[in-house]
C-alpha positions as CSV (number, residue, x, y, z in Angstrom):
1,M,-7.3,26.6,-20.8
2,D,-10.3,27.5,-19.0
3,D,-12.8,25.8,-16.7
4,L,-15.8,23.6,-17.7
5,G,-18.4,26.3,-17.3
6,P,-21.6,25.4,-15.4
7,V,-20.4,22.1,-14.1
8,V,-20.7,21.7,-10.3
9,W,-17.2,21.0,-8.9
10,P,-16.2,18.9,-7.3
11,P,-18.4,16.0,-8.3
12,V,-19.0,13.0,-6.0
13,P,-16.1,10.6,-6.5
14,I,-16.6,8.4,-9.5
15,K,-16.0,4.7,-8.9
16,T,-15.0,2.2,-11.6
17,E,-14.4,-1.5,-11.2
18,R,-10.9,-0.8,-9.7
19,L,-10.5,2.9,-9.4
20,V,-11.9,6.0,-7.8
21,L,-11.7,9.5,-9.6
22,R,-11.8,12.1,-6.9
23,E,-10.8,15.7,-6.0
24,P,-7.1,16.1,-5.1
25,E,-6.3,16.1,-1.4
26,A,-3.1,17.1,0.7
27,R,-2.2,13.4,1.0
28,D,-1.6,13.3,-2.8
29,R,1.2,15.9,-2.7
30,A,4.1,13.3,-2.8
31,S,2.5,11.5,-5.7
32,F,2.1,14.8,-7.6
33,L,5.8,15.6,-7.0
34,E,6.7,12.1,-8.3
35,L,4.4,12.5,-11.3
36,Y,5.6,15.9,-12.3
37,A,9.3,15.2,-11.7
38,S,9.3,11.8,-13.6
39,S,11.5,11.7,-16.7
40,E,9.5,8.6,-17.8
41,V,6.1,10.4,-17.5
42,H,7.4,13.5,-19.3
43,T,9.2,11.8,-22.1
44,Y,6.7,13.2,-24.6
45,L,5.8,16.3,-22.7
46,G,8.9,18.3,-22.9
47,G,10.7,16.8,-20.0
48,P,10.2,16.7,-16.2
49,R,10.4,19.7,-13.9
50,P,13.2,19.8,-11.4
51,R,12.0,18.2,-8.1
52,D,13.5,21.0,-5.8
53,E,11.6,23.5,-7.9
54,L,8.4,21.5,-7.6
55,E,8.8,21.2,-3.9
56,R,9.1,25.0,-3.5
57,E,6.2,25.9,-5.8
58,M,3.6,23.1,-5.4
59,P,0.8,24.1,-3.1
60,G,-0.2,21.9,-0.2
61,V,-3.2,20.4,-2.1
62,P,-1.8,20.4,-5.7
63,G,-4.1,20.1,-8.8
64,R,-7.3,21.4,-7.0
65,R,-9.3,23.0,-9.8
66,P,-12.4,22.2,-11.8
67,G,-11.7,19.3,-14.2
68,S,-8.7,17.8,-12.3
69,F,-9.3,14.2,-11.0
70,V,-6.9,12.3,-9.0
71,V,-6.9,8.6,-10.1
72,D,-6.9,6.5,-6.9
73,L,-6.1,2.8,-6.7
74,D,-6.7,1.2,-3.2
75,G,-6.4,4.6,-1.5
76,A,-3.3,5.8,-3.3
77,M,-2.9,8.3,-6.2
78,I,-1.7,6.6,-9.3
79,G,-2.4,9.3,-11.8
80,Q,-4.3,12.5,-12.8
81,I,-7.0,13.2,-15.4
82,L,-7.6,16.7,-16.6
83,L,-10.7,18.0,-18.5
84,R,-10.1,21.6,-19.5
85,R,-11.6,23.9,-22.1
86,A,-9.2,24.8,-24.8
87,T,-9.3,28.6,-25.0
88,E,-6.0,28.6,-27.1
89,H,-4.5,25.8,-29.2
90,L,-2.1,25.5,-32.2
91,C,-5.0,23.8,-34.0
92,P,-7.9,26.1,-34.3
93,V,-10.4,23.3,-34.6
94,A,-9.6,22.4,-30.8
95,V,-10.5,26.0,-29.5
96,G,-13.5,26.0,-27.4
97,K,-13.7,22.2,-27.0
98,V,-12.9,20.2,-23.9
99,D,-9.4,18.8,-23.9
100,L,-8.6,15.5,-22.2
101,G,-5.2,15.1,-20.6
102,Y,-3.8,12.4,-18.4
103,L,-0.6,11.5,-16.5
104,F,0.0,8.2,-14.8
105,L,2.9,7.1,-12.6
106,P,5.1,4.4,-14.4
107,R,4.3,1.7,-11.9
108,A,0.6,2.0,-13.0
109,W,1.4,1.5,-16.7
110,G,0.3,-1.6,-18.6
111,F,-2.7,-2.5,-16.4
112,G,-5.4,-0.7,-18.3
113,Y,-5.8,1.9,-15.6
114,A,-5.6,4.8,-18.0
115,A,-8.3,3.5,-20.2
116,E,-10.6,2.7,-17.3
117,A,-10.1,6.1,-15.7
118,C,-10.3,8.1,-18.9
119,A,-13.4,6.3,-20.1
120,A,-15.0,7.0,-16.6
121,A,-14.1,10.7,-16.8
122,L,-15.4,11.0,-20.3
123,D,-18.6,9.2,-19.3
124,W,-19.0,11.7,-16.5
125,L,-18.4,14.6,-18.8
126,A,-21.1,13.3,-21.2
127,G,-23.5,13.3,-18.3
128,V,-22.9,16.9,-17.1
129,L,-22.3,18.5,-20.5
130,P,-24.2,16.4,-23.0
131,G,-23.2,16.8,-26.5
132,E,-19.8,18.1,-25.8
133,P,-17.0,17.2,-28.2
134,V,-13.6,16.3,-26.7
135,V,-10.2,16.7,-28.1
136,L,-6.9,15.0,-27.2
137,A,-3.4,15.9,-28.4
138,T,-0.4,13.6,-28.2
139,Q,3.0,13.2,-29.9
140,T,2.8,10.6,-32.7
141,A,5.9,9.0,-31.1
142,N,3.9,8.2,-28.0
143,V,2.6,4.9,-29.1
144,R,0.8,4.1,-25.9
145,S,-1.1,7.3,-25.9
146,M,-2.1,6.9,-29.6
147,R,-3.5,3.4,-28.7
148,L,-5.3,4.8,-25.8
149,A,-6.9,7.6,-27.9
150,A,-8.1,5.0,-30.4
151,K,-9.5,2.8,-27.7
152,L,-11.4,5.8,-26.2
153,G,-13.0,6.6,-29.6
154,F,-10.8,9.6,-30.7
155,T,-10.2,9.9,-34.5
156,E,-7.6,12.0,-36.1
157,V,-8.5,15.5,-37.1
158,E,-5.2,17.0,-37.8
159,R,-1.4,16.4,-37.4
160,F,0.9,19.3,-36.6
161,R,4.4,20.2,-35.4
162,A,5.1,21.6,-31.9
163,W,7.9,21.5,-29.4
164,D,10.2,20.0,-32.1
165,A,8.0,16.9,-32.5
166,D,5.1,15.6,-34.7
167,Q,1.8,15.9,-32.8
168,W,-1.6,14.3,-33.3
169,L,-5.0,15.9,-32.5
170,G,-8.0,13.6,-32.1
171,L,-11.6,14.4,-31.7
172,R,-14.2,12.3,-29.8
173,A,-17.6,13.0,-31.3
174,P,-20.3,14.2,-28.9
175,I,-22.2,11.6,-27.0
176,V,-25.8,12.5,-26.5
177,R,-27.8,10.6,-23.9
């Protein structure tokens, strides 16, 4: 994955009705550790990383790179949104397109935060890179993620097998303003 090209980073924080999408800060480190070490979060992502390994390797300000947003609810991190350009992919149709990824802490599940945050990030992307198509890959067994992809306007392009599981690749057509 590569950066987003000519996009100025970091952007001003993006505010939604309930959330703020912002650049990662040092105060988010404990939440990043919790997010990456969670077996629930990584059920469909190949499993969590060992917490002690994360503690040793994680920088003081984790996730600080273009396209990485912290999802903040009332001053606390509840998730992460990633927008990255796919330079390699198991599905050639995805190469060169922006890939949407997201992780949310289990305590934030079921409240619509992922839909609200992803929609805001996609809207921001449409403003800074108009006409840019976006892809999203998820395991077909991840029912919540499949529902979110549909809600966000992604349509199936391809199914494929990876990491011993059936995968789904969706495309969100470019939005031109």
